[in-house]
TORFIDO-979388 format. One line per 10 residues: number of its first residue (from 1); for each residue x, y, z of C-alpha. Coordinates in nm, 4 decimals, decimal comma. Layout:
BEGIN
NUM> X:Y:Z ~ ...
END
This chain:
BEGIN
1> 1,1316:25,4937:-16,6421 ~ 0,9988:25,1520:-16,7343 ~ 0,7825:24,9646:-16,4710 ~ 1,0006:24,6943:-16,4819 ~ 1,3276:24,9183:-16,4325 ~ 1,1451:25,0788:-16,1199 ~ 1,0403:24,7376:-15,9995 ~ 1,4062:24,6207:-16,0513 ~ 1,4681:24,8875:-15,8113 ~ 1,2439:24,8910:-15,5493
11> 1,4061:24,5077:-15,5283 ~ 1,7533:24,5998:-15,4513 ~ 1,6076:24,8977:-15,2300 ~ 1,4106:24,5743:-15,0744 ~ 1,7724:24,3320:-15,0503 ~ 1,9807:24,6236:-14,9188 ~ 1,7078:24,7026:-14,6551 ~ 1,6857:24,3422:-14,5574 ~ 2,0662:24,3090:-14,5047 ~ 2,1068:24,5581:-14,3471
21> 1,8132:24,3884:-14,0588 ~ 2,0102:24,0856:-14,1172 ~ 2,3590:24,2308:-13,9638 ~ 2,1778:24,4098:-13,7204 ~ 2,0267:24,1187:-13,5624 ~ 2,3864:23,9511:-13,6059 ~ 2,5249:24,2393:-13,4195 ~ 2,2494:24,2737:-13,1457 ~ 2,2494:23,8652:-13,0655 ~ 2,6891:23,9497:-13,0498
31> 2,6288:24,2096:-12,7683 ~ 2,3557:24,0017:-12,6092 ~ 2,6307:23,7266:-12,6124 ~ 2,8709:23,9131:-12,4873 ~ 2,6631:24,0707:-12,2325 ~ 2,6057:23,7167:-12,1004 ~ 2,9237:23,6216:-12,0926 ~ 3,0331:23,9238:-11,9652 ~ 2,7613:23,8559:-11,6482 ~ 2,8905:23,4877:-11,6638
41> 3,2266:23,6497:-11,5785 ~ 3,1430:23,8504:-11,2829 ~ 3,0010:23,5800:-11,1260 ~ 3,2628:23,3506:-11,0991 ~ 3,4919:23,6936:-11,0533 ~ 3,6532:23,4791:-10,7730 ~ 3,7346:23,1905:-10,9576 ~ 3,8879:23,3864:-11,2106 ~ 4,1020:23,5988:-11,0109 ~ 4,2185:23,2602:-10,8402
51> 4,3006:23,1484:-11,1643 ~ 4,5236:23,4711:-11,2458 ~ 4,6922:23,4624:-10,9012 ~ 4,7109:23,0889:-10,9089 ~ 4,9192:23,1924:-11,3107 ~ 5,1228:23,4621:-11,1214 ~ 5,2391:23,2295:-10,8763 ~ 5,3083:22,9612:-11,1088 ~ 5,5248:23,2284:-11,3373 ~ 5,7361:23,3840:-11,0747
61> 5,8001:23,0476:-10,8766 ~ 6,1406:22,9950:-10,8232 ~ 6,3556:22,7661:-11,0796 ~ 6,6376:22,5548:-11,0017 ~ 6,8481:22,7948:-11,1358 ~ 6,7368:23,0814:-10,8950 ~ 6,7111:22,7924:-10,5859 ~ 7,1232:22,7610:-10,6277 ~ 7,1484:23,1386:-10,6613 ~ 6,9321:23,1318:-10,2916
71> 7,1417:22,9283:-10,1182 ~ 7,5036:23,1069:-10,2276 ~ 7,2656:23,4263:-10,1354 ~ 7,2362:23,3191:-9,7949 ~ 7,5836:23,1531:-9,7601 ~ 7,7104:23,4636:-9,8277 ~ 7,5006:23,6692:-9,5446 ~ 7,5437:23,3988:-9,2862 ~ 7,9615:23,3971:-9,3531 ~ 7,9354:23,8091:-9,3209
81> 7,7253:23,7395:-9,0789 ~ 8,0773:23,5179:-8,8611 ~ 8,3205:23,7720:-8,9982 ~ 8,1598:24,1269:-8,8809 ~ 8,0894:24,0738:-8,5218 ~ 8,1657:24,3644:-8,2695 ~ 8,4342:24,2654:-8,0630 ~ 8,3110:24,4071:-7,7565 ~ 8,5697:24,5479:-7,4348 ~ 8,5978:24,5512:-7,1097
91> 8,7014:24,7683:-6,8114 ~ 9,0399:24,5727:-6,8534 ~ 9,0746:24,6306:-7,2348 ~ 9,0681:25,0240:-7,0951 ~ 9,2648:25,2622:-7,0189 ~ 9,2634:25,4349:-6,6509 ~ 9,0255:25,7220:-6,6096 ~ 9,3336:25,9360:-6,5299 ~ 9,5091:25,8759:-6,9048 ~ 9,1861:25,8943:-7,0625
101> 9,1341:26,2368:-6,9646 ~ 9,4615:26,3423:-7,0141 ~ 9,4390:26,2309:-7,3421 ~ 9,1406:26,3773:-7,4491 ~ 9,2634:26,7142:-7,3119 ~ 9,5479:26,7194:-7,5305 ~ 9,3666:26,6498:-7,8095 ~ 9,1266:26,9499:-7,7499 ~ 9,3621:27,2752:-7,9072 ~ 9,0623:27,5007:-7,7526
111> 9,0720:27,5529:-7,3879 ~ 9,4104:27,4628:-7,4141 ~ 9,5300:27,7890:-7,6253 ~ 9,2539:27,9618:-7,3797 ~ 9,4444:27,8896:-7,0616 ~ 9,7865:27,9424:-7,1996 ~ 9,6995:28,3099:-7,3728 ~ 9,5414:28,3458:-7,0082 ~ 9,8778:28,2380:-6,8466 ~ 9,6739:28,0222:-6,5837
121> 9,8645:27,7896:-6,3952 ~ 9,6895:27,4282:-6,3977 ~ 9,9520:27,3086:-6,1763 ~ 9,8262:27,5530:-5,9066 ~ 9,4497:27,4890:-5,9370 ~ 9,3948:27,4395:-5,6067 ~ 9,4923:27,8427:-5,5105 ~ 9,1121:27,8565:-5,7380 ~ 8,8952:28,0477:-5,4515 ~ 8,6372:27,7749:-5,5863
131> 8,3640:27,8953:-5,2841 ~ 8,2662:28,2069:-5,4006 ~ 7,8265:28,2751:-5,5135 ~ 7,6395:28,0594:-5,6241 ~ 7,5731:27,9843:-6,0443 ~ 7,7914:28,2224:-6,1539 ~ 8,2370:28,0055:-6,1579 ~ 8,4921:28,2256:-6,2957 ~ 8,6091:28,1247:-6,6662 ~ 8,9634:28,0320:-6,5211
141> 8,8320:27,7979:-6,2865 ~ 8,5828:27,6116:-6,5356 ~ 8,8472:27,5996:-6,8155 ~ 9,1692:27,4714:-6,4647 ~ 8,8821:27,2263:-6,2818 ~ 8,7051:26,9663:-6,2985 ~ 8,3650:26,9016:-6,3482 ~ 8,1969:26,9758:-6,1064 ~ 7,9421:26,5987:-6,1474 ~ 8,2170:26,4355:-6,1190
151> 8,2933:26,5337:-5,7163 ~ 8,1148:26,2308:-5,4901 ~ 8,2255:26,3418:-5,1481 ~ 7,9673:26,4224:-4,9152 ~ 7,7068:26,3576:-5,2123 ~ 7,5310:26,1587:-4,9430 ~ 7,5672:26,3770:-4,6410 ~ 7,2380:26,2643:-4,4308 ~ 7,0421:26,6141:-4,5214 ~ 7,0344:26,5577:-4,8576
161> 6,9089:26,2065:-4,8329 ~ 7,0201:26,0620:-5,1822 ~ 7,0106:25,7035:-5,2174 ~ 7,0008:25,6721:-5,5644 ~ 7,1311:25,3204:-5,6327 ~ 6,9618:25,0373:-5,3734 ~ 7,1247:25,0873:-5,0181 ~ 7,3857:25,2673:-5,1104 ~ 7,3862:25,6230:-4,9796 ~ 7,4433:25,9589:-5,2728
171> 7,5654:25,8590:-5,5717 ~ 7,6388:25,4480:-5,5115 ~ 7,9390:25,4401:-5,4502 ~ 8,2636:25,3830:-5,6660 ~ 8,1829:25,5389:-5,9894 ~ 7,7915:25,5631:-5,8957 ~ 7,8364:25,8740:-6,0252 ~ 7,8914:25,8269:-6,3871 ~ 7,4779:25,5988:-6,3571 ~ 7,3852:25,8704:-6,1005
181> 7,4827:26,2377:-6,2505 ~ 7,3446:26,3630:-6,5836 ~ 7,6390:26,5053:-6,6414 ~ 7,7672:26,1640:-6,7824 ~ 7,4622:26,0771:-6,9891 ~ 7,5414:26,0932:-7,3304 ~ 7,2605:26,3094:-7,4064 ~ 7,1502:26,4409:-7,1214 ~ 7,4587:26,5678:-7,0465 ~ 7,4825:26,8246:-7,3657
191> 7,2134:27,0636:-7,1435 ~ 7,2452:26,9170:-6,8008 ~ 7,6398:26,8660:-6,8051 ~ 7,6935:27,2133:-7,0078 ~ 7,4712:27,4279:-6,6957 ~ 7,6122:27,2463:-6,4535 ~ 7,9919:27,3473:-6,5207 ~ 7,8691:27,6697:-6,6150 ~ 7,6703:27,7333:-6,2651 ~ 7,9221:27,4979:-6,0660
201> 7,6802:27,2692:-5,9567 ~ 7,5479:26,9438:-6,0269 ~ 7,2915:26,7456:-6,1122 ~ 7,1069:26,3732:-6,0086 ~ 6,8464:26,1682:-6,1816 ~ 6,6063:26,2314:-5,9533 ~ 6,6483:26,5939:-6,0495 ~ 6,8379:26,7496:-5,8048 ~ 7,0563:27,0252:-5,8302 ~ 7,3357:27,0851:-5,5948
211> 7,6464:27,4034:-5,5316 ~ 7,9963:27,2216:-5,5265 ~ 8,2255:27,4004:-5,3388 ~ 8,6229:27,3912:-5,2928 ~ 8,8178:27,4034:-4,9553 ~ 8,7118:27,2771:-4,6044 ~ 8,4027:27,4986:-4,4697 ~ 8,0801:27,3229:-4,4625 ~ 8,2855:27,0123:-4,6220 ~ 8,1442:26,7771:-4,2711
221> 8,1229:26,4903:-4,2318 ~ 7,7981:26,2544:-4,1024 ~ 7,9492:26,3108:-3,7575 ~ 8,0263:26,6666:-3,7993 ~ 8,3863:26,6550:-3,8454 ~ 8,5649:26,8029:-4,1262 ~ 8,6956:26,5839:-4,3885 ~ 9,1434:26,6386:-4,3799 ~ 9,1789:26,6259:-4,7695 ~ 9,0588:26,9991:-4,8961
231> 8,9072:26,9208:-5,2388 ~ 8,5265:26,9650:-5,4304 ~ 8,2330:26,8305:-5,1951 ~ 7,8581:26,8425:-5,2461 ~ 7,7538:27,1671:-5,0245 ~ 7,4335:27,2841:-5,0949 ~ 7,0625:27,2022:-5,3264 ~ 7,0617:27,4755:-5,5165 ~ 6,7099:27,4967:-5,8156 ~ 6,7630:27,2787:-6,1615
241> 6,5401:27,5902:-6,3068 ~ 6,8176:27,8162:-6,1863 ~ 7,0614:27,6044:-6,2436 ~ 6,9575:27,5023:-6,6585 ~ 6,8736:27,9040:-6,6482 ~ 7,2037:28,0884:-6,5746 ~ 7,3932:27,8177:-6,7501 ~ 7,2343:27,7946:-7,0950 ~ 6,9017:28,0227:-7,1163 ~ 7,0516:28,3513:-6,9725
251> 7,3435:28,3836:-7,2107 ~ 7,1921:28,2720:-7,5476 ~ 6,9037:28,5661:-7,4229 ~ 7,1501:28,8325:-7,3021 ~ 7,3861:28,7675:-7,6387 ~ 7,6179:28,9452:-7,3301 ~ 7,9916:28,7996:-7,4829 ~ 8,1423:28,6972:-7,1561 ~ 7,8323:28,4693:-7,0486 ~ 7,8371:28,2892:-7,4097
261> 8,2351:28,2472:-7,3579 ~ 8,1294:28,0976:-6,9992 ~ 7,8450:27,9007:-7,1967 ~ 8,0966:27,7758:-7,5141 ~ 8,3807:27,7029:-7,3133 ~ 8,1535:27,5140:-7,0661 ~ 8,0199:27,3619:-7,3720 ~ 8,3445:27,2625:-7,4995 ~ 8,4678:27,1251:-7,1221 ~ 8,1335:26,8709:-7,1593
271> 8,2010:26,7414:-7,4489 ~ 8,6533:26,6965:-7,4191 ~ 8,4705:26,4993:-7,0523 ~ 8,1867:26,2864:-7,2094 ~ 8,4553:26,2160:-7,4931 ~ 8,7407:26,0933:-7,1666 ~ 8,5184:25,8625:-7,0113 ~ 8,3315:25,6947:-7,2884 ~ 8,6310:25,4807:-7,3497 ~ 8,7818:25,4425:-7,0159
281> 8,7606:25,1903:-6,7740 ~ 8,3775:25,2534:-6,6697 ~ 8,3051:25,4181:-6,9781 ~ 7,9098:25,5753:-7,0075 ~ 7,6255:25,4752:-6,9217 ~ 7,3741:25,4354:-7,2354 ~ 7,1867:25,7803:-7,3451 ~ 6,8972:25,8915:-7,1282 ~ 6,9598:25,5598:-6,8505 ~ 7,0938:25,8021:-6,6076
291> 6,7088:25,8902:-6,4898 ~ 6,7094:25,5255:-6,4508 ~ 7,0228:25,4483:-6,2527 ~ 6,9640:25,1222:-6,1308 ~ 6,9054:24,9776:-6,5513 ~ 7,2295:25,2015:-6,6330 ~ 7,4247:24,9837:-6,3543 ~ 7,2708:24,6525:-6,4640 ~ 7,3269:24,6794:-6,8667 ~ 7,7142:24,8390:-6,7434
301> 7,7801:24,5314:-6,5492 ~ 7,7235:24,3012:-6,8335 ~ 7,8780:24,5463:-7,0978 ~ 7,6313:24,7436:-7,2205 ~ 7,7705:25,1019:-7,2420 ~ 7,8478:25,3683:-7,4153 ~ 8,2255:25,2278:-7,5811 ~ 8,0521:24,9403:-7,6439 ~ 7,7524:25,0874:-7,8256 ~ 7,9761:25,2902:-8,0384
311> 8,2314:24,9696:-8,1357 ~ 7,8734:24,7518:-8,2018 ~ 7,7545:25,1297:-8,3902 ~ 8,0683:25,1223:-8,5881 ~ 8,0382:24,7632:-8,6694 ~ 7,6868:24,7855:-8,7555 ~ 7,8118:24,9948:-9,0424 ~ 8,0094:24,7858:-9,1638 ~ 7,7407:24,5009:-9,1814 ~ 7,4927:24,6814:-9,3645
321> 7,7310:24,7796:-9,6078 ~ 7,8161:24,4140:-9,6720 ~ 7,5163:24,3424:-9,6818 ~ 7,4086:24,5597:-9,9376 ~ 7,7289:24,4975:-10,1608 ~ 7,5874:24,0947:-10,1446 ~ 7,2433:24,2385:-10,3090 ~ 7,3795:24,3782:-10,5720 ~ 7,5552:24,1183:-10,6291 ~ 7,3119:23,8669:-10,6346
331> 7,0929:24,0905:-10,7941 ~ 7,3358:24,1261:-11,1107 ~ 7,4261:23,7806:-11,1332 ~ 7,0883:23,6579:-11,1464 ~ 7,0130:23,9633:-11,4330 ~ 7,2754:23,8216:-11,6406 ~ 7,1759:23,4343:-11,5760 ~ 6,8009:23,6011:-11,7780 ~ 6,7278:23,4038:-12,0759 ~ 6,3959:23,5289:-12,2323
341> 6,2708:23,2184:-12,4174 ~ 6,3445:22,9881:-12,1086 ~ 6,2254:23,3183:-11,8663 ~ 5,9876:23,4795:-12,0249 ~ 5,8415:23,7889:-11,9081 ~ 6,1463:24,0282:-11,7835 ~ 5,9526:24,1750:-11,4677 ~ 5,8379:23,8448:-11,3504 ~ 6,1350:23,7475:-11,3736 ~ 6,2572:24,0625:-11,1443
351> 6,0080:23,9404:-10,9305 ~ 6,1853:23,5896:-10,8964 ~ 6,4878:23,7726:-10,8640 ~ 6,3870:23,9871:-10,5396 ~ 6,2598:23,6614:-10,3773 ~ 6,5385:23,5436:-10,3689 ~ 6,6943:23,8456:-10,1887 ~ 6,3885:23,8456:-9,9385 ~ 6,4249:23,5146:-9,8897 ~ 6,8180:23,5089:-9,8353
361> 6,8302:23,8090:-9,6334 ~ 6,5200:23,6790:-9,4167 ~ 6,7025:23,3196:-9,3730 ~ 7,0786:23,4169:-9,2783 ~ 6,8933:23,7400:-9,0598 ~ 6,6078:23,4872:-8,8659 ~ 6,9168:23,2364:-8,7673 ~ 7,1094:23,4940:-8,6312 ~ 6,8205:23,5607:-8,4003 ~ 6,7754:23,2107:-8,3310
371> 7,1532:23,2314:-8,2028 ~ 7,1159:23,5506:-8,0332 ~ 6,8486:23,4192:-7,8434 ~ 6,9723:23,1798:-7,7176 ~ 7,2194:23,3319:-7,5644 ~ 6,9830:23,5713:-7,4126 ~ 6,8309:23,3052:-7,2520 ~ 7,1572:23,1462:-7,1549 ~ 7,2033:23,5522:-6,9936 ~ 7,4819:23,6034:-7,2404
381> 7,3559:23,9579:-7,2315 ~ 7,7421:24,0511:-7,3820 ~ 7,8008:23,7136:-7,6025 ~ 7,4596:23,8192:-7,7412 ~ 7,4624:24,1939:-7,7852 ~ 7,8449:24,0779:-7,9560 ~ 7,7156:23,8272:-8,2333 ~ 7,3818:24,0474:-8,3223 ~ 7,3901:24,1476:-8,6578 ~ 7,2415:24,5206:-8,6073
391> 7,3262:24,5978:-8,9605 ~ 7,2431:24,2882:-9,1596 ~ 6,9059:24,3309:-8,9611 ~ 6,8237:24,6927:-9,1164 ~ 6,9271:24,5602:-9,4583 ~ 6,6989:24,2570:-9,3912 ~ 6,4053:24,4436:-9,2860 ~ 6,4821:24,7654:-9,6059 ~ 6,4776:24,4758:-9,8660 ~ 6,1408:24,3132:-9,7864
401> 6,0000:24,6550:-9,7312 ~ 6,1346:24,7448:-10,1666 ~ 6,0936:24,3731:-10,2151 ~ 5,7663:24,3319:-10,1032 ~ 5,6473:24,7119:-10,3057 ~ 5,7699:24,5996:-10,6134 ~ 5,5962:24,2304:-10,6364 ~ 5,3097:24,3850:-10,5606 ~ 5,3335:24,6577:-10,8180 ~ 5,4225:24,3972:-11,0825
411> 5,1494:24,1143:-10,9244 ~ 4,8531:24,4257:-11,0033 ~ 4,9695:24,5066:-11,3723 ~ 4,9425:24,1149:-11,3977 ~ 4,6173:24,1346:-11,2115 ~ 4,4560:24,3871:-11,4176 ~ 4,5947:24,3015:-11,7482 ~ 4,4991:23,9521:-11,7540 ~ 4,1531:24,0817:-11,6092 ~ 4,0836:24,2611:-11,8715
421> 4,0846:23,9802:-12,1079 ~ 3,9175:23,8097:-12,0102 ~ 3,6384:24,0192:-11,9494 ~ 3,6336:24,2186:-12,2638 ~ 3,7132:23,9288:-12,4984 ~ 3,7746:24,0502:-12,8534 ~ 3,6567:24,4082:-12,7248 ~ 4,0164:24,4033:-12,5831
END
């Protein structure tokens, strides 16, 4: 190879090496510049994040059409509140105890079938010897006699020292037994009431129990004289632990057919009795308030009892259902109003939808809370309870949690994408 040709090849290699070196230097400079840019970006991170956050808020803020829909949704929720209110009852609106008990007993077929099958005559129930032994009544007297914790006679006899409500002795006077006997508690009654029926006893709010007898023996007044009228009465103290053992635990553990029959009939009798009392004039106290009779009595005086509570729960179900339907309707209408050119990203548009639902529910619930608060301040407790939008409030709370979770997820995605784009730049 000629010398000239070798020189040309060497020159070409040298030029190629120089170009490569130049490219490496340029690339190195780009990396250095990018490193400096990223370092500056991290130094300005708080300001950048704040800027991205403001951009998110700007793109998800409610527009004119959203605000119109917001006020429409709020109006619908408020109208719903006024249309769906609990129509609470008073003692004048309810049947008396005898009629309510008769209706409840006639509706039940289980005990009626046993009574007819055995040929027991409920018209001659006075003949039942409700005074033999302790803790073990017969099936006949359980079915044909009233529940033992309904009696009040001798409950205030001085030897028992019962003063459960205020200054009144015994069970607290007329209908006070419903506030003081656990058998009348809608929840505790399923245990204590059933055990009382199965053992012919009565357990009161201080957890004391008493044997219930029928007839004249031991049924004495304070002065020692006997009552003229034959009937059930508090005869002797009983052991509450034994009441629960003989009434419930022993039949289940022993699996004895006769004992289980006593237990099941006692449970049915308790359910029938609760059903008969709940819609009667005095109704029943709220669950567990029988442990504090004064509270149960005060609530009952203000119309807060199981009869009205059942009305409120039914109303709350309707309130929640209609509130949910309104939310679905608003969601659907706002989705139909979506315009990609004007509204941009659909996820960000959905955030606006969630804001409409959250704000409308919150505004309606807040107005209701204010209204109820004013009535409570005026001591109109029954009116406050009647007007309280329980179902709507539950829907509002559920929507707030759901909407907050959705908005947080969309915002996190928005921040992540914009942060990556800001930090990585052309390297994304």
